[in-house]
ZAFI-717312 format. One record per residue (C-alpha): x, y, z; residue number from 1. Coordinates in pm, 1 decimal. Example, Ala and Ser with C-alpha at 12.3 -4.5 7.8 and 13.67 -1.06 7.14 Angstrom:
// residues 2
{{1230.0, -450.0, 780.0}, 1} {{1367.0, -106.0, 714.0}, 2} 
//
This chain:
// residues 549
{{917.3, -329.3, -2274.3}, 1} {{599.0, -121.8, -2245.9}, 2} {{556.2, 92.5, -2559.3}, 3} {{415.3, 396.1, -2375.2}, 4} {{695.8, 610.5, -2228.4}, 5} {{625.2, 650.4, -1858.9}, 6} {{750.7, 1008.5, -1814.0}, 7} {{565.0, 1127.5, -2124.0}, 8} {{242.7, 1011.0, -1957.8}, 9} {{271.4, 1304.4, -1719.6}, 10} {{397.0, 1554.9, -1972.8}, 11} {{86.0, 1475.0, -2178.7}, 12} {{-150.3, 1461.8, -1880.5}, 13} {{-39.1, 1800.9, -1744.0}, 14} {{-96.2, 1960.8, -2084.5}, 15} {{-426.2, 1786.3, -2155.3}, 16} {{-575.2, 1851.3, -1810.5}, 17} {{-413.4, 2193.0, -1751.0}, 18} {{-720.8, 2357.4, -1597.2}, 19} {{-853.5, 2056.4, -1402.3}, 20} {{-794.1, 2009.6, -1029.9}, 21} {{-496.9, 1781.4, -962.1}, 22} {{-397.9, 1778.1, -594.3}, 23} {{-523.4, 1910.8, -264.0}, 24} {{-467.1, 1838.8, 102.6}, 25} {{-768.9, 1736.1, 306.5}, 26} {{-905.7, 2030.7, 507.9}, 27} {{-639.8, 2268.7, 372.7}, 28} {{-664.3, 2561.9, 133.0}, 29} {{-397.1, 2459.1, -117.8}, 30} {{-571.2, 2326.7, -427.2}, 31} {{-339.0, 2273.0, -724.7}, 32} {{-463.5, 2246.6, -1081.9}, 33} {{-260.6, 2041.4, -1328.7}, 34} {{-116.2, 2369.8, -1452.8}, 35} {{-21.0, 2471.3, -1098.1}, 36} {{140.2, 2132.6, -1041.4}, 37} {{342.4, 2156.9, -1363.3}, 38} {{453.0, 2507.4, -1261.7}, 39} {{565.2, 2383.0, -917.6}, 40} {{758.0, 2100.3, -1083.5}, 41} {{934.4, 2352.1, -1311.2}, 42} {{1041.6, 2556.4, -1006.2}, 43} {{1164.4, 2243.8, -830.3}, 44} {{1369.3, 2148.9, -1136.4}, 45} {{1544.3, 2486.3, -1108.5}, 46} {{1612.5, 2416.0, -741.3}, 47} {{1772.9, 2085.4, -841.4}, 48} {{1991.8, 2269.9, -1090.3}, 49} {{2101.6, 2517.9, -822.2}, 50} {{2194.7, 2223.0, -600.6}, 51} {{2405.1, 2079.3, -888.1}, 52} {{2192.0, 1768.7, -904.5}, 53} {{2276.3, 1542.7, -1198.5}, 54} {{2059.4, 1295.6, -1385.8}, 55} {{2056.5, 964.6, -1203.0}, 56} {{2128.0, 1117.4, -861.4}, 57} {{1916.2, 994.7, -569.8}, 58} {{1672.8, 1216.5, -377.1}, 59} {{1533.9, 1091.3, -45.1}, 60} {{1176.3, 1189.1, 40.5}, 61} {{1033.7, 1141.8, 390.2}, 62} {{695.1, 1268.4, 501.6}, 63} {{324.5, 1198.7, 522.5}, 64} {{91.6, 1233.3, 223.6}, 65} {{98.6, 1598.9, 119.8}, 66} {{93.3, 1804.5, -200.1}, 67} {{457.4, 1903.0, -135.6}, 68} {{551.5, 1532.3, -111.3}, 69} {{376.5, 1464.3, -441.7}, 70} {{549.7, 1762.1, -605.1}, 71} {{896.8, 1643.7, -500.5}, 72} {{825.5, 1289.3, -621.7}, 73} {{706.4, 1402.9, -965.4}, 74} {{979.1, 1666.3, -993.7}, 75} {{1244.5, 1403.2, -928.5}, 76} {{1135.1, 1147.0, -1186.1}, 77} {{1062.0, 1410.3, -1453.6}, 78} {{1410.0, 1560.4, -1396.5}, 79} {{1578.8, 1228.1, -1457.9}, 80} {{1680.7, 1168.2, -1096.7}, 81} {{1591.4, 868.2, -879.3}, 82} {{1335.2, 907.9, -600.9}, 83} {{1388.8, 728.1, -267.9}, 84} {{1052.3, 745.5, -86.1}, 85} {{1089.5, 650.0, 280.9}, 86} {{791.6, 572.7, 501.5}, 87} {{741.8, 833.1, 770.6}, 88} {{676.9, 558.6, 1027.5}, 89} {{1024.8, 409.3, 995.8}, 90} {{1250.4, 439.7, 1301.2}, 91} {{1486.7, 743.5, 1282.6}, 92} {{1793.4, 516.7, 1274.4}, 93} {{1642.0, 327.6, 983.7}, 94} {{1575.7, 651.0, 795.8}, 95} {{1937.9, 756.7, 849.8}, 96} {{2054.0, 417.2, 724.0}, 97} {{1838.9, 430.4, 408.0}, 98} {{1947.6, 785.4, 323.1}, 99} {{2311.9, 680.4, 342.5}, 100} {{2269.8, 336.6, 183.7}, 101} {{2085.1, 486.7, -114.4}, 102} {{2361.3, 748.4, -159.0}, 103} {{2102.5, 1026.0, -169.0}, 104} {{2243.9, 1362.3, -279.1}, 105} {{1946.7, 1559.1, -147.4}, 106} {{1687.0, 1505.6, 125.2}, 107} {{1332.7, 1640.1, 159.0}, 108} {{1181.0, 1568.9, 499.6}, 109} {{900.5, 1675.9, 728.4}, 110} {{1038.1, 1893.3, 1009.1}, 111} {{879.0, 1685.2, 1283.3}, 112} {{1056.9, 1376.2, 1152.5}, 113} {{1384.3, 1567.2, 1112.9}, 114} {{1380.3, 1660.3, 1482.4}, 115} {{1438.0, 1292.7, 1567.6}, 116} {{1715.6, 1240.7, 1312.3}, 117} {{2083.3, 1257.8, 1409.1}, 118} {{2180.2, 1540.4, 1175.1}, 119} {{2550.3, 1455.2, 1210.8}, 120} {{2485.1, 1132.7, 1020.6}, 121} {{2336.8, 1315.6, 721.4}, 122} {{2604.0, 1480.9, 508.4}, 123} {{2396.6, 1620.0, 222.5}, 124} {{2165.2, 1923.2, 193.2}, 125} {{1828.3, 1881.2, 361.9}, 126} {{1507.3, 2071.5, 278.5}, 127} {{1193.0, 2078.9, 489.2}, 128} {{856.0, 1999.9, 339.5}, 129} {{608.8, 2157.8, 289.4}, 130} {{801.2, 2486.9, 331.8}, 131} {{1101.7, 2393.2, 110.1}, 132} {{1318.6, 2570.5, 368.3}, 133} {{1685.0, 2463.6, 377.4}, 134} {{1744.9, 2312.1, 722.0}, 135} {{2091.5, 2163.8, 663.4}, 136} {{2353.9, 2269.8, 415.4}, 137} {{2707.0, 2401.0, 456.8}, 138} {{2773.7, 2749.1, 320.8}, 139} {{2416.1, 2771.9, 194.8}, 140} {{2148.3, 3024.1, 275.6}, 141} {{1781.0, 2932.7, 234.6}, 142} {{1669.2, 3284.8, 140.4}, 143} {{1948.4, 3315.8, -115.5}, 144} {{1859.7, 2983.8, -278.7}, 145} {{1493.7, 3081.3, -296.6}, 146} {{1589.0, 3415.4, -460.0}, 147} {{1812.4, 3239.3, -712.8}, 148} {{1528.9, 3005.2, -806.6}, 149} {{1284.7, 3299.7, -838.1}, 150} {{1527.1, 3490.9, -1059.4}, 151} {{1598.4, 3187.2, -1276.9}, 152} {{1226.3, 3119.0, -1314.8}, 153} {{1160.9, 3476.3, -1437.1}, 154} {{1448.1, 3454.2, -1684.5}, 155} {{1348.9, 3113.2, -1819.2}, 156} {{976.3, 3193.7, -1836.5}, 157} {{952.1, 3571.1, -1895.3}, 158} {{585.6, 3547.0, -1998.4}, 159} {{497.0, 3309.8, -1716.3}, 160} {{494.3, 2931.9, -1722.6}, 161} {{262.2, 2804.8, -1993.2}, 162} {{130.0, 2473.0, -2114.7}, 163} {{378.2, 2469.7, -2403.3}, 164} {{668.6, 2498.2, -2156.7}, 165} {{615.5, 2144.0, -2029.2}, 166} {{902.9, 1959.3, -2193.9}, 167} {{1059.8, 1680.4, -1989.9}, 168} {{1387.0, 1510.5, -2084.1}, 169} {{1384.3, 1180.4, -2267.5}, 170} {{1402.4, 912.3, -2000.9}, 171} {{1377.3, 558.6, -2132.6}, 172} {{1148.9, 305.4, -1968.9}, 173} {{1455.0, 92.7, -1896.0}, 174} {{1589.4, 355.4, -1652.8}, 175} {{1569.3, 306.9, -1274.7}, 176} {{1356.9, 591.5, -1136.5}, 177} {{1276.9, 470.2, -784.9}, 178} {{1445.9, 291.4, -494.3}, 179} {{1171.6, 160.4, -267.6}, 180} {{1295.9, 11.8, 58.4}, 181} {{1090.6, -284.2, 176.5}, 182} {{1193.7, -249.6, 542.3}, 183} {{1324.8, 18.2, 771.7}, 184} {{1522.7, -229.0, 980.4}, 185} {{1894.6, -185.8, 910.7}, 186} {{1965.2, -557.0, 892.7}, 187} {{1676.3, -623.5, 657.0}, 188} {{1671.1, -314.6, 433.6}, 189} {{1651.7, -393.7, 65.7}, 190} {{1624.4, -114.7, -187.9}, 191} {{1399.9, -237.8, -468.4}, 192} {{1518.2, -91.4, -799.2}, 193} {{1204.9, -0.7, -992.3}, 194} {{1229.9, 112.7, -1351.6}, 195} {{1003.5, 345.2, -1543.8}, 196} {{887.1, 33.7, -1728.2}, 197} {{777.3, -131.7, -1401.8}, 198} {{553.3, 165.2, -1325.6}, 199} {{440.0, 190.1, -1687.1}, 200} {{320.7, -171.6, -1673.1}, 201} {{102.3, -93.7, -1373.7}, 202} {{-29.3, 240.4, -1498.4}, 203} {{-107.7, 133.2, -1855.2}, 204} {{-287.2, -176.4, -1722.3}, 205} {{-504.5, 44.4, -1500.2}, 206} {{-571.2, 274.9, -1795.6}, 207} {{-687.9, -23.2, -1996.5}, 208} {{-943.0, -101.0, -1723.0}, 209} {{-1074.4, 258.9, -1726.0}, 210} {{-1106.0, 273.3, -1348.9}, 211} {{-1108.2, 653.9, -1340.2}, 212} {{-1186.4, 941.5, -1578.2}, 213} {{-1078.4, 1308.3, -1607.3}, 214} {{-1234.8, 1533.3, -1344.8}, 215} {{-1322.1, 1247.7, -1108.4}, 216} {{-1210.7, 1230.0, -744.9}, 217} {{-984.4, 1003.1, -543.8}, 218} {{-898.2, 1006.1, -172.7}, 219} {{-542.0, 890.0, -104.1}, 220} {{-515.7, 762.3, 252.8}, 221} {{-265.2, 478.0, 206.8}, 222} {{97.9, 596.4, 240.2}, 223} {{222.0, 712.2, -98.8}, 224} {{573.6, 603.4, 0.1}, 225} {{448.7, 245.6, -37.6}, 226} {{426.1, 102.1, -390.3}, 227} {{52.6, 16.6, -368.5}, 228} {{-78.1, 361.8, -279.9}, 229} {{185.4, 530.2, -495.4}, 230} {{95.8, 341.3, -812.6}, 231} {{-282.3, 369.8, -802.9}, 232} {{-392.0, 653.1, -573.3}, 233} {{-121.5, 880.2, -710.0}, 234} {{55.1, 792.6, -1034.6}, 235} {{-238.0, 629.7, -1213.6}, 236} {{-484.6, 894.3, -1095.7}, 237} {{-265.2, 1182.3, -1216.4}, 238} {{-213.9, 1016.6, -1553.8}, 239} {{-591.4, 1035.9, -1599.4}, 240} {{-671.0, 1394.0, -1498.3}, 241} {{-820.4, 1292.5, -1163.1}, 242} {{-841.1, 1520.8, -858.3}, 243} {{-647.1, 1349.2, -576.7}, 244} {{-718.3, 1459.2, -220.8}, 245} {{-437.7, 1360.7, 16.5}, 246} {{-567.5, 1268.6, 360.8}, 247} {{-249.6, 1354.8, 552.3}, 248} {{-396.5, 1262.0, 892.4}, 249} {{-419.6, 919.0, 1058.3}, 250} {{-680.3, 708.2, 873.1}, 251} {{-874.7, 621.3, 1187.0}, 252} {{-1227.9, 492.0, 1120.0}, 253} {{-1376.9, 827.3, 1217.9}, 254} {{-1130.9, 1036.5, 1011.9}, 255} {{-1170.1, 808.1, 714.8}, 256} {{-1550.1, 799.5, 714.7}, 257} {{-1568.1, 1179.6, 742.5}, 258} {{-1318.0, 1226.7, 459.6}, 259} {{-1486.1, 970.7, 232.0}, 260} {{-1826.9, 1130.1, 284.4}, 261} {{-1683.7, 1473.0, 207.7}, 262} {{-1464.6, 1383.6, -93.2}, 263} {{-1700.5, 1118.0, -235.1}, 264} {{-1428.9, 938.4, -437.2}, 265} {{-1511.0, 742.3, -751.1}, 266} {{-1284.3, 453.7, -645.9}, 267} {{-1143.3, 339.5, -312.4}, 268} {{-794.9, 188.1, -288.9}, 269} {{-752.6, 24.5, 49.9}, 270} {{-615.0, -258.1, 263.6}, 271} {{-822.4, -535.6, 428.3}, 272} {{-814.5, -368.8, 769.5}, 273} {{-1074.7, -109.0, 669.9}, 274} {{-1348.7, -354.7, 567.6}, 275} {{-1254.9, -588.3, 851.8}, 276} {{-1304.6, -312.5, 1107.8}, 277} {{-1640.5, -217.4, 957.3}, 278} {{-1750.6, -580.0, 972.8}, 279} {{-1626.2, -650.9, 1323.5}, 280} {{-1749.0, -328.0, 1482.8}, 281} {{-2079.1, -270.3, 1303.5}, 282} {{-2197.3, -584.4, 1126.9}, 283} {{-2084.9, -887.7, 1324.5}, 284} {{-2257.5, -781.0, 1650.6}, 285} {{-2581.7, -734.4, 1455.6}, 286} {{-2558.0, -1075.0, 1284.2}, 287} {{-2478.9, -1250.6, 1612.2}, 288} {{-2803.9, -1143.7, 1775.1}, 289} {{-3035.2, -1439.0, 1831.2}, 290} {{-3336.6, -1278.9, 1665.8}, 291} {{-3125.5, -1182.4, 1363.7}, 292} {{-3002.8, -1539.7, 1316.5}, 293} {{-3364.9, -1655.3, 1312.2}, 294} {{-3503.9, -1401.0, 1065.9}, 295} {{-3205.6, -1437.0, 831.0}, 296} {{-3327.7, -1788.4, 760.8}, 297} {{-3620.5, -1633.0, 571.0}, 298} {{-3488.5, -1563.7, 215.3}, 299} {{-3702.3, -1256.3, 143.6}, 300} {{-3621.3, -1095.3, 477.8}, 301} {{-3253.5, -1185.2, 441.7}, 302} {{-3241.0, -1012.5, 103.5}, 303} {{-3402.0, -697.1, 247.3}, 304} {{-3165.2, -684.9, 545.4}, 305} {{-2857.2, -745.8, 329.5}, 306} {{-2968.2, -473.9, 87.0}, 307} {{-3006.5, -225.3, 371.7}, 308} {{-2666.6, -314.4, 517.6}, 309} {{-2507.0, -269.5, 175.4}, 310} {{-2678.8, 68.9, 138.7}, 311} {{-2557.6, 182.6, 481.5}, 312} {{-2196.6, 76.2, 417.6}, 313} {{-2196.5, 239.6, 75.0}, 314} {{-2322.7, 565.6, 225.9}, 315} {{-2061.1, 558.8, 503.6}, 316} {{-1786.7, 526.5, 239.6}, 317} {{-1904.9, 826.0, 42.0}, 318} {{-2174.1, 664.3, -170.4}, 319} {{-2010.0, 752.2, -501.0}, 320} {{-1756.3, 476.8, -571.1}, 321} {{-1774.7, 216.9, -844.8}, 322} {{-1535.7, -27.9, -683.8}, 323} {{-1331.0, -93.0, -369.9}, 324} {{-991.8, -246.9, -449.4}, 325} {{-827.2, -436.1, -165.0}, 326} {{-458.2, -519.7, -160.5}, 327} {{-155.3, -543.0, 64.3}, 328} {{-272.1, -855.4, 249.1}, 329} {{-535.7, -1127.9, 239.9}, 330} {{-892.2, -1034.4, 332.7}, 331} {{-1043.9, -1222.6, 625.7}, 332} {{-1253.5, -1510.9, 483.8}, 333} {{-1561.7, -1444.4, 696.6}, 334} {{-1553.6, -1077.2, 600.9}, 335} {{-1501.6, -1162.0, 234.6}, 336} {{-1792.3, -1405.7, 234.7}, 337} {{-2028.1, -1151.3, 386.8}, 338} {{-1940.9, -864.5, 154.0}, 339} {{-1967.3, -1100.0, -142.4}, 340} {{-2307.6, -1223.4, -20.7}, 341} {{-2452.9, -870.7, -3.5}, 342} {{-2322.8, -785.0, -351.5}, 343} {{-2078.8, -518.9, -235.1}, 344} {{-1859.6, -398.6, -527.3}, 345} {{-1516.5, -506.9, -405.0}, 346} {{-1226.0, -703.6, -543.7}, 347} {{-895.7, -833.2, -410.6}, 348} {{-570.9, -787.0, -601.2}, 349} {{-223.7, -927.6, -543.4}, 350} {{119.2, -774.8, -575.1}, 351} {{446.3, -688.6, -407.8}, 352} {{685.0, -395.5, -397.9}, 353} {{917.8, -586.0, -630.6}, 354} {{647.8, -562.3, -899.9}, 355} {{561.7, -194.7, -844.4}, 356} {{329.0, -360.7, -723.3}, 357} {{62.4, -543.9, -928.6}, 358} {{69.6, -912.2, -1027.5}, 359} {{-299.0, -1006.4, -1050.9}, 360} {{-638.6, -834.7, -1049.9}, 361} {{-995.6, -885.8, -1170.5}, 362} {{-1277.0, -626.3, -1167.5}, 363} {{-1539.8, -678.4, -897.2}, 364} {{-1792.3, -816.1, -1147.6}, 365} {{-1553.5, -1107.7, -1210.0}, 366} {{-1426.1, -1153.5, -853.8}, 367} {{-1413.1, -1512.4, -726.6}, 368} {{-1411.5, -1564.3, -348.8}, 369} {{-1070.5, -1668.6, -207.2}, 370} {{-896.1, -1552.1, -523.9}, 371} {{-684.7, -1245.0, -587.2}, 372} {{-764.7, -1202.7, -953.4}, 373} {{-615.0, -1307.4, -1283.4}, 374} {{-249.7, -1257.0, -1368.4}, 375} {{-221.2, -932.8, -1568.0}, 376} {{-276.8, -1022.3, -1932.4}, 377} {{9.3, -931.6, -2169.7}, 378} {{204.2, -776.3, -1880.5}, 379} {{280.3, -1051.2, -1628.5}, 380} {{318.4, -1428.9, -1624.9}, 381} {{295.6, -1659.1, -1324.5}, 382} {{367.0, -2022.8, -1247.6}, 383} {{329.7, -2243.5, -942.0}, 384} {{630.2, -2445.2, -826.2}, 385} {{423.3, -2758.9, -775.0}, 386} {{364.5, -3092.8, -946.4}, 387} {{-8.1, -3007.4, -960.1}, 388} {{-40.2, -2624.7, -979.6}, 389} {{-420.9, -2628.1, -969.6}, 390} {{-452.6, -2837.8, -655.6}, 391} {{-122.9, -2862.7, -468.1}, 392} {{11.5, -2529.6, -332.7}, 393} {{359.9, -2423.7, -434.9}, 394} {{555.9, -2102.0, -451.2}, 395} {{410.8, -1839.0, -684.2}, 396} {{681.7, -1728.6, -928.1}, 397} {{639.7, -1441.9, -1173.9}, 398} {{807.5, -1262.7, -1461.5}, 399} {{709.5, -975.8, -1687.1}, 400} {{704.3, -601.0, -1734.1}, 401} {{643.0, -515.5, -1368.1}, 402} {{930.5, -717.4, -1219.9}, 403} {{1207.4, -514.1, -1056.2}, 404} {{1562.3, -486.5, -1182.2}, 405} {{1698.6, -614.3, -849.5}, 406} {{1802.4, -493.0, -503.9}, 407} {{2029.8, -188.8, -486.8}, 408} {{2390.6, -273.9, -398.2}, 409} {{2284.6, -622.7, -294.3}, 410} {{2372.9, -879.9, -563.1}, 411} {{2338.6, -1171.4, -317.6}, 412} {{1977.6, -1081.9, -232.6}, 413} {{1902.8, -1018.6, -600.9}, 414} {{2041.3, -1357.5, -700.8}, 415} {{1845.8, -1541.4, -431.2}, 416} {{1522.7, -1361.1, -531.2}, 417} {{1520.6, -1518.8, -877.4}, 418} {{1517.6, -1875.9, -1006.9}, 419} {{1796.4, -1991.8, -1235.3}, 420} {{1566.7, -1940.7, -1535.0}, 421} {{1477.4, -1582.9, -1437.8}, 422} {{1145.6, -1599.8, -1252.4}, 423} {{1094.7, -1383.1, -940.9}, 424} {{1025.6, -1590.5, -630.7}, 425} {{739.4, -1418.7, -449.4}, 426} {{771.6, -1615.7, -126.4}, 427} {{396.4, -1676.4, -134.7}, 428} {{237.5, -2020.1, -159.8}, 429} {{-68.5, -2068.1, -376.8}, 430} {{-243.9, -2240.4, -663.4}, 431} {{-355.0, -2114.0, -1005.7}, 432} {{-653.3, -2227.7, -1209.4}, 433} {{-680.7, -2271.7, -1585.4}, 434} {{-789.5, -1909.0, -1625.5}, 435} {{-468.6, -1782.0, -1460.8}, 436} {{-657.1, -1685.5, -1146.8}, 437} {{-438.9, -1697.5, -833.6}, 438} {{-538.7, -1829.8, -491.9}, 439} {{-289.5, -1753.6, -215.7}, 440} {{-249.8, -1991.9, 76.7}, 441} {{4.4, -1794.6, 277.3}, 442} {{368.5, -1696.0, 310.2}, 443} {{611.7, -1983.1, 264.1}, 444} {{826.0, -1855.9, 550.3}, 445} {{520.0, -1846.0, 775.6}, 446} {{411.9, -2199.1, 686.3}, 447} {{436.8, -2450.4, 971.6}, 448} {{460.6, -2828.9, 960.4}, 449} {{208.5, -3051.4, 1137.6}, 450} {{306.3, -3365.7, 1334.0}, 451} {{288.8, -3582.4, 1021.0}, 452} {{437.5, -3328.9, 782.7}, 453} {{109.3, -3152.4, 697.8}, 454} {{137.8, -2796.8, 571.1}, 455} {{-21.9, -2552.8, 815.2}, 456} {{-85.3, -2196.2, 699.2}, 457} {{-111.5, -1989.3, 1019.5}, 458} {{-275.4, -1695.7, 839.7}, 459} {{-586.7, -1906.7, 781.6}, 460} {{-613.9, -1988.8, 1153.8}, 461} {{-545.5, -1626.6, 1250.4}, 462} {{-819.2, -1512.5, 1014.3}, 463} {{-1074.1, -1719.7, 1208.7}, 464} {{-936.5, -1620.2, 1546.9}, 465} {{-942.6, -1247.8, 1466.6}, 466} {{-1320.3, -1265.2, 1423.3}, 467} {{-1380.0, -1403.9, 1772.0}, 468} {{-1481.8, -1179.4, 2064.4}, 469} {{-1227.7, -929.0, 2192.3}, 470} {{-940.4, -1038.7, 1967.5}, 471} {{-767.9, -740.1, 1809.4}, 472} {{-464.9, -919.4, 1661.7}, 473} {{-330.7, -1273.3, 1666.8}, 474} {{-25.0, -1469.5, 1561.5}, 475} {{3.5, -1848.9, 1546.9}, 476} {{348.0, -1993.1, 1617.9}, 477} {{495.7, -2338.6, 1677.2}, 478} {{656.5, -2407.4, 2013.6}, 479} {{784.8, -2746.6, 2128.5}, 480} {{581.4, -2917.5, 1859.4}, 481} {{256.1, -2745.1, 1958.0}, 482} {{63.6, -2457.1, 1802.9}, 483} {{31.1, -2148.9, 2023.9}, 484} {{-182.5, -1843.6, 1947.5}, 485} {{-42.9, -1511.3, 2066.5}, 486} {{-333.0, -1267.9, 2107.3}, 487} {{-342.0, -894.9, 2163.0}, 488} {{-690.0, -834.0, 2310.2}, 489} {{-929.7, -563.3, 2194.9}, 490} {{-902.4, -363.6, 2515.9}, 491} {{-1108.6, -74.8, 2377.4}, 492} {{-1408.6, -299.6, 2308.5}, 493} {{-1370.8, -454.9, 2653.4}, 494} {{-1386.9, -110.1, 2808.3}, 495} {{-1686.4, -8.7, 2596.9}, 496} {{-1869.0, -326.3, 2705.5}, 497} {{-1772.3, -263.5, 3070.2}, 498} {{-1608.4, -606.1, 3096.3}, 499} {{-1325.7, -631.6, 3353.5}, 500} {{-989.0, -755.6, 3232.2}, 501} {{-1010.1, -1038.7, 3482.1}, 502} {{-1268.1, -1197.5, 3252.1}, 503} {{-1025.1, -1218.1, 2959.9}, 504} {{-890.7, -1561.7, 3046.7}, 505} {{-1240.6, -1711.6, 3046.8}, 506} {{-1328.1, -1532.2, 2722.4}, 507} {{-1015.6, -1668.4, 2554.1}, 508} {{-1089.3, -2022.8, 2675.3}, 509} {{-1427.9, -1996.0, 2502.7}, 510} {{-1258.1, -1855.9, 2193.3}, 511} {{-1009.9, -2142.0, 2190.4}, 512} {{-1287.1, -2401.5, 2207.2}, 513} {{-1484.5, -2226.1, 1932.5}, 514} {{-1177.7, -2196.4, 1711.1}, 515} {{-1069.6, -2559.4, 1744.8}, 516} {{-1414.4, -2683.6, 1641.8}, 517} {{-1344.3, -2547.5, 1294.0}, 518} {{-987.4, -2677.8, 1258.0}, 519} {{-839.8, -3009.5, 1150.8}, 520} {{-677.6, -3210.3, 1429.1}, 521} {{-325.4, -3116.5, 1315.8}, 522} {{-423.7, -2744.5, 1311.1}, 523} {{-573.4, -2725.5, 1659.2}, 524} {{-433.5, -2461.4, 1894.7}, 525} {{-308.5, -2588.3, 2230.3}, 526} {{-342.7, -2256.5, 2411.2}, 527} {{-384.6, -1880.8, 2377.4}, 528} {{-124.7, -1647.0, 2528.1}, 529} {{-222.3, -1285.5, 2584.4}, 530} {{5.3, -999.8, 2478.2}, 531} {{20.5, -678.4, 2678.5}, 532} {{124.0, -468.6, 2378.3}, 533} {{15.9, -480.7, 2016.6}, 534} {{240.4, -648.8, 1761.6}, 535} {{509.3, -469.2, 1562.3}, 536} {{379.0, -418.8, 1210.6}, 537} {{522.2, -388.3, 860.8}, 538} {{431.4, -91.5, 634.0}, 539} {{150.2, -309.7, 489.3}, 540} {{13.9, -354.1, 842.5}, 541} {{115.7, -718.7, 861.9}, 542} {{270.1, -853.3, 1180.8}, 543} {{650.5, -884.8, 1175.7}, 544} {{647.9, -1260.6, 1233.0}, 545} {{1022.5, -1304.7, 1262.0}, 546} {{1021.6, -1108.7, 1589.0}, 547} {{790.4, -1353.4, 1765.3}, 548} {{900.2, -1689.2, 1629.0}, 549} 
//
């Protein structure tokens, strides 16, 4: 058990950083200091009391990144209730299912999302965010509830809410404080029971690294409803007195670059897609020019060009960050090699929702290509289910402070997730060196068998294919004993290059030949099939493989 009480982290942080900026929405006039945030939490606690909410009750929270979302999340866990953050991109039927499966007693939801929900299936009070207006509740009046909360606030804090008034109940680290659903699909929904200790393991580890300091800035553009963004862009940052700007709009390349240049964050928490898009759109075309290939053979010139590229990328990302942390999925090898070659300050970590989320990480100065960092010292342990863990891939299994309690109301899934001796089965295949550094090969479920029983990791083939011309997304599957690559073309780039779609077949034939030159015989792709629509994605922006296999 982590010694530091998780809830007390925020009681102490709000007091210590009372006058510092805490939260704001990008391009909105609603800056909250830590004192303002604590005051809003106190008001929300009174609302919970008026709604007869008891400790341990579940509160569902659905919406995009916003200060009101953050307030509800923090208010819930500091009240002693259990937060159920639901990704705004989930299908309405899935949201209805999760609300009911989690037994939520209260719902906070963005009005636009609520319009697509079947209100007859939700039988608990529902509040809109960011307005906190009651939009469903029998025999309840929104104005009356607001007045009751106002009156109670004046009675409880007659001299106004002050720093000394921040006193949260004692909530042990062993308590479940969050149900995080790994999928919105009814048949696959699993509510991960995360304890305060699971979060404390992640947050105290980040504090040990000193990634951020009081008064510094962070831009949160990953969904906070997902464990990765929640733990580090939000919970860790607010434990340190950092000013978190919530993007709240789609993180398109243009939106993201503008926001990063304006906010100038001191750290960037992201997924591989961001660096991969920068590389594919801006860098790869430059490197593929014939003259560039020639001059890059001259060491001095190569160093100058790489330095300028690094400078340009750093500027486009705000120019003020110490490190870019990549998680959620594996980084494309070609992209990783290039950014490593130019000395870009990035690192790749590894985790999963069931570990809230971190399993391994190394700072960028210690990053080793193809790795995803060292297993968290004194917090997590890992082993490889293999006769030769350093050389022969096997399932990565973990245990430690960050590992979930289990799946909510699903003892069968909980039992199957753990080994008989209590290690969590990650479902990922990899190896681990003597320094406890992990190297992931791919998902075990995604692994395919070659004609002579060879292990084929389709993600490695897809990584190469995704870097070839006019490939936006790809998925390698096995059909009738042959490997097939499903490809969703980059139609936007085709249009920009004024290339007719009729040329796609020829382009993909060239891509297939190029790809197979770099693959072992048992890995070679027999053909490429084009997809008219892009693939269905998971919250981590990975393709839902089970749909296409």
